[in-house]
C-alpha positions, 0 to 999 in steps of 0.5 A: 414529485419527479416532474416537479423536481425536474421542472425546479432543477431546469428553472434553476439551471436556466437562471444560473446559466443566464446570470453567471458562467459557472456552468460553462465547464459543465456545458463543454464536458456535456458537449463532448459527449453529445457531439460524440453521440451525434457523430456516431449517429451520423456516421452510417449515413455519412459513410454511405454517402461517401461510399456512394460518391466514391463508387459513382466517381469510380464508375464515371472515371471508368466510363471516361477512361473507356471512352478516351481509350476508344477515342485514342484508338480511333485517333491512332488509326486515323494517324496511321491512315494519314501517315499512309496518305503522306507516304503515298503523296511523297511517292506520287510527288517523286513519280511526277518529279521524275516524269519531268526529268525523263523527257518522255510522256508517262502515265502513272499506274497503280499496282493491283497484284503481283506474282513473284513465283520462281518461274514468273514475275508478273505485275498487274496495274490498273491502266490498260488500252483505254489509256493507250497502253500497248505491249512492249512499253517500258515501265519505270519507277523513281529508282529505275527500270521495273519491266515492260508491258507484255499484255494490255487489256482494256482496264488493266495491263500485265507487266513482266518484271526485269527479274522474270527468267524470260526477260532480258534487257540490253544494258551497258556499264555506265562507267565505261560503256561496256555493252551486255545483256541482263537476264532475269534470275527468278529472284526479286533482288537479282539479275544475271549477266551471263554474256560478258567476255573474259576480258570484260572491264566490270567491277563491283558497284558499277551502275548498269543503265539501259543501252537503248538497243532493241528499241524497247527501253530508251537509253540511260535509265538505271537498271541495277548495281553489279554485286561483289564477285571474287577475283580470279587469277585466270582470265575467266569471268566468274558468275556475275550478278546485279541487284535491281535499282528498283525495289520490285517487291515494294511497288505501289505506283509505276510509270508507263513510258511512251517514247519521245517519238510515240505520242500518247493518244488522247482518246483510245477506243475500248476495242480496236479493229484488225485494221487499226492494229495493222496501222 
């Protein structure tokens, strides 16, 4: 009986729905309930899929972020290297341009090590007797005098800086030609001028250049700038110092100079005999 009643009711509803629109409000009301039930049933599945998608996207973004950070670090490192190469290129160009202005033959040497202790200022470069380097050669950079070679080895050379306490270089004041000697002070940024007469015409800011005396340094190369010193009422000269033109503690490349009357040899044996040294 229940099944028969259900069948009759279903047939009646189908016929009524087919022939008229009276059941549309009922259909709409029932659809709200059924749609809500359908959404409630689908909610766990859709929520799981959404969370999985979000987690997957987060993991992908995290991996991409890590990869981009690594790539950025590599690029920044490369940029630093390119910046260093650019600065080195600028320095080498400046050295080459300066070498054409000098009028002497020059050789570019790179710094291997430097020792700036109080009683010894020594620089070691990567050019030696294989390139014709010999002791007492002047060494310059783009700013001025660096020092002179005091020991030449086959593959390297040791350079005594002008600030070494054992080094002295004949100089003259560029403004008036006053001759004196600049002695190393043991500090990388100071030269001493101990041999000035009491009536010496010297002023703070005067440029000191090589005088050419002594036969080691050709004349006219910048050496240093006279530092400020207090004026005295008497005729005595106070202790006067100068700042080297060359930044001796910041060198990467230097110029080893041959005099205009001494040509740089094209080939030099690794070792010389005593007869060759005497010649």
